[in-house]
LUMMAR-762309 format. One record per residue (C-alpha): residue number from 0; residue in three letters; x, y, z. Coordinates in Angstrom, 3 decimals, decimal comma, always signed. Example, Ala and Ser with C-alpha at 12.3 -4.5 7.8 and 13.67 -1.06 7.14 Angstrom:
2
0;ALA;+12,300;-4,500;+7,800;
1;SER;+13,670;-1,060;+7,140;
This chain:
298
0;UNK;+37,664;+50,895;-30,135;
1;UNK;+36,399;+47,309;-29,690;
2;UNK;+38,549;+46,905;-26,567;
3;UNK;+37,080;+50,065;-25,054;
4;UNK;+33,550;+48,882;-25,812;
5;UNK;+34,408;+45,557;-24,134;
6;UNK;+35,479;+47,564;-21,068;
7;UNK;+32,157;+49,425;-21,085;
8;UNK;+30,267;+46,109;-21,108;
9;UNK;+32,452;+44,843;-18,255;
10;UNK;+31,570;+47,967;-16,271;
11;UNK;+27,872;+47,297;-16,882;
12;UNK;+28,359;+43,741;-15,600;
13;UNK;+30,331;+44,617;-12,468;
14;UNK;+29,100;+48,170;-11,700;
15;UNK;+32,480;+48,771;-10,083;
16;UNK;+35,654;+50,065;-11,760;
17;UNK;+38,027;+47,842;-9,778;
18;UNK;+36,086;+44,610;-10,363;
19;UNK;+35,498;+45,500;-14,033;
20;UNK;+39,232;+46,128;-14,500;
21;UNK;+40,030;+42,816;-12,830;
22;UNK;+37,497;+40,988;-15,016;
23;UNK;+39,075;+42,654;-18,068;
24;UNK;+42,561;+41,664;-16,856;
25;UNK;+43,972;+45,166;-16,889;
26;UNK;+45,068;+47,561;-14,174;
27;UNK;+42,371;+49,906;-12,887;
28;UNK;+44,179;+53,085;-14,070;
29;UNK;+44,374;+51,570;-17,571;
30;UNK;+40,693;+50,638;-17,439;
31;UNK;+39,574;+54,080;-16,227;
32;UNK;+41,744;+55,811;-18,830;
33;UNK;+40,161;+53,699;-21,596;
34;UNK;+36,638;+54,680;-20,502;
35;UNK;+37,721;+58,351;-20,417;
36;UNK;+39,239;+58,012;-23,900;
37;UNK;+35,961;+56,542;-25,156;
38;UNK;+34,091;+59,513;-23,688;
39;UNK;+36,529;+61,922;-25,344;
40;UNK;+36,196;+60,151;-28,679;
41;UNK;+32,392;+60,255;-28,594;
42;UNK;+32,241;+63,723;-27,021;
43;UNK;+29,778;+62,742;-24,281;
44;UNK;+29,897;+61,737;-20,630;
45;UNK;+29,103;+58,022;-20,378;
46;UNK;+29,425;+57,334;-16,650;
47;UNK;+28,218;+59,198;-13,576;
48;UNK;+31,038;+58,785;-11,112;
49;UNK;+32,532;+60,289;-8,019;
50;UNK;+34,905;+58,267;-5,918;
51;UNK;+33,181;+55,194;-7,395;
52;UNK;+30,803;+54,126;-10,161;
53;UNK;+27,249;+55,434;-9,722;
54;UNK;+25,414;+54,823;-12,984;
55;UNK;+25,497;+55,312;-16,720;
56;UNK;+24,307;+58,604;-18,156;
57;UNK;+21,440;+58,467;-20,691;
58;UNK;+24,101;+58,760;-23,413;
59;UNK;+26,068;+56,013;-21,707;
60;UNK;+23,043;+53,695;-21,704;
61;UNK;+22,618;+54,270;-25,430;
62;UNK;+26,302;+53,702;-26,148;
63;UNK;+26,112;+50,533;-24,039;
64;UNK;+23,350;+49,209;-26,313;
65;UNK;+25,557;+49,861;-29,341;
66;UNK;+28,561;+48,348;-27,544;
67;UNK;+26,676;+45,103;-26,939;
68;UNK;+25,634;+44,996;-30,585;
69;UNK;+29,084;+45,793;-31,966;
70;UNK;+30,968;+43,507;-29,594;
71;UNK;+28,452;+40,710;-30,181;
72;UNK;+28,879;+41,048;-33,948;
73;UNK;+32,659;+41,165;-33,581;
74;UNK;+32,680;+37,965;-31,526;
75;UNK;+30,327;+36,291;-34,005;
76;UNK;+32,594;+37,261;-36,902;
77;UNK;+35,709;+35,861;-35,198;
78;UNK;+33,917;+32,631;-34,300;
79;UNK;+32,616;+32,203;-37,834;
80;UNK;+36,067;+32,703;-39,350;
81;UNK;+37,555;+30,165;-36,913;
82;UNK;+34,734;+27,718;-37,715;
83;UNK;+35,359;+28,073;-41,447;
84;UNK;+39,050;+27,374;-40,929;
85;UNK;+39,027;+24,745;-38,196;
86;UNK;+35,426;+23,525;-37,850;
87;UNK;+33,066;+24,226;-34,986;
88;UNK;+35,003;+24,599;-31,738;
89;UNK;+35,042;+26,789;-28,670;
90;UNK;+32,962;+27,189;-25,548;
91;UNK;+29,266;+27,650;-24,846;
92;UNK;+27,952;+29,080;-21,586;
93;UNK;+24,321;+28,240;-20,782;
94;UNK;+22,219;+29,395;-17,832;
95;UNK;+19,100;+27,467;-16,839;
96;UNK;+16,294;+27,966;-14,353;
97;UNK;+16,447;+25,309;-11,604;
98;UNK;+13,462;+23,346;-12,919;
99;UNK;+15,178;+22,973;-16,334;
100;UNK;+18,682;+22,050;-15,156;
101;UNK;+18,049;+18,321;-15,379;
102;UNK;+16,968;+18,731;-19,017;
103;UNK;+20,159;+20,481;-20,133;
104;UNK;+21,885;+17,151;-20,755;
105;UNK;+19,217;+16,310;-23,345;
106;UNK;+20,504;+19,297;-25,310;
107;UNK;+24,245;+19,283;-24,645;
108;UNK;+24,878;+15,544;-25,049;
109;UNK;+23,688;+15,182;-28,674;
110;UNK;+25,214;+18,585;-29,463;
111;UNK;+28,651;+17,435;-28,337;
112;UNK;+28,317;+14,184;-30,267;
113;UNK;+28,013;+16,295;-33,414;
114;UNK;+30,560;+18,912;-32,337;
115;UNK;+33,132;+17,250;-30,040;
116;UNK;+35,445;+20,293;-29,985;
117;UNK;+32,856;+22,437;-28,169;
118;UNK;+32,937;+22,605;-24,362;
119;UNK;+30,255;+23,861;-21,975;
120;UNK;+29,687;+25,767;-18,768;
121;UNK;+26,225;+25,314;-17,215;
122;UNK;+25,046;+27,611;-14,420;
123;UNK;+21,789;+27,856;-12,477;
124;UNK;+20,070;+31,250;-12,475;
125;UNK;+16,537;+32,599;-12,123;
126;UNK;+14,632;+33,749;-15,194;
127;UNK;+15,290;+37,464;-14,649;
128;UNK;+19,021;+36,883;-14,244;
129;UNK;+19,138;+34,804;-17,422;
130;UNK;+17,734;+37,654;-19,503;
131;UNK;+20,211;+40,102;-17,974;
132;UNK;+23,139;+37,762;-18,640;
133;UNK;+22,037;+37,338;-22,258;
134;UNK;+21,730;+41,079;-22,751;
135;UNK;+25,180;+41,690;-21,327;
136;UNK;+26,823;+38,942;-23,422;
137;UNK;+27,764;+36,941;-20,310;
138;UNK;+26,082;+33,746;-21,556;
139;UNK;+25,378;+32,345;-25,001;
140;UNK;+21,949;+30,862;-24,277;
141;UNK;+19,431;+30,143;-21,554;
142;UNK;+16,792;+27,574;-20,691;
143;UNK;+13,881;+29,369;-19,107;
144;UNK;+10,154;+30,049;-19,218;
145;UNK;+9,190;+31,602;-22,549;
146;UNK;+5,460;+32,315;-22,220;
147;UNK;+4,680;+33,196;-18,605;
148;UNK;+6,460;+36,533;-17,992;
149;UNK;+7,946;+39,103;-20,427;
150;UNK;+11,236;+37,908;-21,907;
151;UNK;+12,288;+40,896;-24,018;
152;UNK;+14,210;+40,812;-27,286;
153;UNK;+15,363;+37,221;-27,569;
154;UNK;+14,840;+34,386;-29,998;
155;UNK;+13,097;+31,372;-28,523;
156;UNK;+12,780;+27,674;-29,276;
157;UNK;+9,919;+26,196;-27,184;
158;UNK;+10,915;+22,743;-25,907;
159;UNK;+8,260;+21,351;-23,566;
160;UNK;+5,446;+22,290;-21,192;
161;UNK;+5,666;+21,810;-17,450;
162;UNK;+3,041;+19,567;-15,850;
163;UNK;+3,082;+19,675;-12,070;
164;UNK;+2,943;+16,802;-9,614;
165;UNK;+2,893;+16,523;-5,850;
166;UNK;+5,962;+14,681;-4,594;
167;UNK;+5,284;+13,052;-1,255;
168;UNK;+5,807;+9,793;+0,614;
169;UNK;+3,255;+7,037;+0,200;
170;UNK;+2,317;+7,086;+3,891;
171;UNK;+1,967;+10,911;+4,136;
172;UNK;-1,320;+12,803;+3,860;
173;UNK;-2,535;+12,529;+0,222;
174;UNK;+0,181;+9,935;-0,418;
175;UNK;-2,317;+7,199;-1,342;
176;UNK;-4,204;+9,299;-3,918;
177;UNK;-4,199;+8,831;-7,707;
178;UNK;-4,590;+12,587;-8,148;
179;UNK;-4,930;+15,678;-5,974;
180;UNK;-6,219;+19,214;-6,410;
181;UNK;-4,372;+22,497;-5,880;
182;UNK;-6,711;+23,221;-2,962;
183;UNK;-5,648;+19,973;-1,285;
184;UNK;-1,976;+20,605;-1,982;
185;UNK;-2,298;+24,045;-0,419;
186;UNK;-3,358;+22,547;+2,909;
187;UNK;-0,191;+20,535;+3,536;
188;UNK;+3,278;+21,880;+4,472;
189;UNK;+5,499;+22,130;+1,398;
190;UNK;+9,123;+22,798;+0,589;
191;UNK;+9,330;+25,108;-2,429;
192;UNK;+11,741;+27,219;-4,431;
193;UNK;+12,526;+30,725;-3,185;
194;UNK;+10,280;+33,591;-4,259;
195;UNK;+12,790;+35,012;-6,771;
196;UNK;+12,210;+31,907;-8,897;
197;UNK;+9,529;+32,048;-11,576;
198;UNK;+8,476;+28,468;-10,831;
199;UNK;+7,646;+29,548;-7,271;
200;UNK;+5,560;+32,437;-8,574;
201;UNK;+3,661;+30,019;-10,837;
202;UNK;+3,034;+27,553;-8,006;
203;UNK;+2,015;+30,359;-5,615;
204;UNK;-0,474;+31,659;-8,171;
205;UNK;-2,084;+28,240;-8,561;
206;UNK;-2,245;+27,663;-4,809;
207;UNK;-3,745;+31,095;-4,086;
208;UNK;-6,311;+30,673;-6,858;
209;UNK;-7,474;+27,472;-5,138;
210;UNK;-7,737;+28,888;-1,623;
211;UNK;-5,587;+30,018;+1,309;
212;UNK;-2,403;+27,944;+1,116;
213;UNK;-0,289;+26,950;+4,101;
214;UNK;+3,061;+28,805;+4,131;
215;UNK;+5,983;+26,609;+3,016;
216;UNK;+8,068;+25,001;+5,745;
217;UNK;+11,301;+25,205;+3,731;
218;UNK;+12,540;+27,287;+0,811;
219;UNK;+15,624;+26,844;-1,364;
220;UNK;+16,920;+28,027;-4,741;
221;UNK;+18,047;+24,454;-5,477;
222;UNK;+15,765;+21,711;-6,726;
223;UNK;+18,303;+19,157;-5,468;
224;UNK;+17,848;+20,482;-1,926;
225;UNK;+14,080;+20,199;-2,238;
226;UNK;+14,261;+16,723;-3,744;
227;UNK;+16,671;+15,555;-1,040;
228;UNK;+14,186;+16,631;+1,624;
229;UNK;+11,299;+14,904;-0,152;
230;UNK;+13,329;+11,674;-0,388;
231;UNK;+13,527;+11,557;+3,427;
232;UNK;+9,802;+10,769;+3,367;
233;UNK;+9,013;+13,610;+5,769;
234;UNK;+8,554;+16,454;+3,292;
235;UNK;+6,397;+17,193;+0,256;
236;UNK;+6,905;+19,474;-2,717;
237;UNK;+5,413;+20,525;-6,054;
238;UNK;+7,673;+19,856;-9,026;
239;UNK;+7,449;+19,531;-12,807;
240;UNK;+6,780;+15,925;-13,753;
241;UNK;+9,759;+15,805;-16,164;
242;UNK;+12,097;+16,917;-13,399;
243;UNK;+10,732;+14,339;-10,964;
244;UNK;+11,193;+11,609;-13,582;
245;UNK;+14,750;+12,739;-14,318;
246;UNK;+15,802;+12,884;-10,666;
247;UNK;+14,288;+9,473;-10,027;
248;UNK;+11,760;+8,299;-7,451;
249;UNK;+12,288;+5,806;-4,653;
250;UNK;+9,819;+3,046;-3,818;
251;UNK;+8,374;+5,140;-1,000;
252;UNK;+8,082;+8,470;-2,872;
253;UNK;+5,171;+9,086;-5,234;
254;UNK;+4,627;+11,687;-7,951;
255;UNK;+0,884;+12,392;-7,886;
256;UNK;-0,681;+14,395;-10,756;
257;UNK;-2,427;+17,614;-9,756;
258;UNK;-5,917;+17,633;-11,259;
259;UNK;-7,160;+20,817;-12,842;
260;UNK;-3,623;+21,932;-13,666;
261;UNK;-4,173;+23,962;-16,832;
262;UNK;-1,227;+26,353;-16,550;
263;UNK;+1,497;+24,306;-18,278;
264;UNK;+4,099;+27,058;-18,793;
265;UNK;+6,586;+26,421;-21,584;
266;UNK;+10,312;+25,921;-21,077;
267;UNK;+12,459;+26,843;-24,058;
268;UNK;+15,868;+27,831;-25,301;
269;UNK;+16,489;+31,579;-25,478;
270;UNK;+19,351;+33,166;-27,403;
271;UNK;+20,212;+36,792;-28,229;
272;UNK;+18,103;+38,358;-30,961;
273;UNK;+21,057;+38,868;-33,278;
274;UNK;+21,727;+38,023;-36,905;
275;UNK;+23,950;+36,466;-37,898;
276;UNK;+24,265;+34,241;-34,833;
277;UNK;+27,599;+32,886;-33,755;
278;UNK;+28,193;+29,448;-35,330;
279;UNK;+28,038;+27,772;-31,905;
280;UNK;+24,748;+29,447;-30,991;
281;UNK;+23,271;+28,655;-34,408;
282;UNK;+24,231;+25,002;-33,967;
283;UNK;+22,671;+25,003;-30,487;
284;UNK;+19,412;+26,365;-31,925;
285;UNK;+19,400;+23,570;-34,508;
286;UNK;+19,908;+21,011;-31,730;
287;UNK;+17,115;+22,593;-29,678;
288;UNK;+14,703;+22,335;-32,609;
289;UNK;+15,547;+18,641;-32,975;
290;UNK;+14,962;+18,140;-29,243;
291;UNK;+11,657;+20,010;-29,457;
292;UNK;+10,470;+17,554;-32,102;
293;UNK;+11,250;+14,715;-29,709;
294;UNK;+9,674;+16,300;-26,626;
295;UNK;+6,747;+17,837;-28,482;
296;UNK;+5,117;+21,071;-27,278;
297;UNK;+1,341;+20,537;-27,531;
């Protein structure tokens, strides 16, 4: 039964029988037969399908919720038994919003010093994708905004608040200022994150509240791309101060505080709302709480 529920979760992830079968490492006929057997066992139709996958039925959506819970608990049980026998080991997959990627090392480095048998995969995703990946058991944890947009049923550990700065060259407009306002920032060409990123929505809101901002001259879903353009001395951007400090400034690039910035959204660790947690996730939460004490959320 657990294997069939795993297949159902894979189908929710891929929304395609062939790709879900491939991800599950079985032949498609075997995969489709397992889903049909699950339907026969439960006595309900779970999937609307013709020649291909269309959607889950209402019953299928409900069974999918139970599948995530049961499979999550099963994985947690196996991890806990292994941890009791061999100590904490395994793999953690973490997704982070672009503005928090540079901070991941502050979490993973001390974690691995305590638990050297744990390995990591770190991926960059937007805040909406992170919640979906958590729900579908595709990641173990996320670093994302925890107080700006709805985040659903997750446990959170607030880590730090974002304070925004204007990154620009010293000889560019506003480059000689000790501080700037959002209204002033809105009048210069900027390179910003793409609109699917929550950071962009936050920055857009602040710029619009201060006036009619100039449209950005470049957009990217990568903070490294934005920072690389700013470092040429011919571009400007708005970034969290912690990120700017982590990436490092040149002698010609300045990080200028934005006066009147009272938004300060909180970045935090999010993990599935499930008890008991897997041993690895529980240890990550402990590490996040230690980091939060160091960073301090006012």
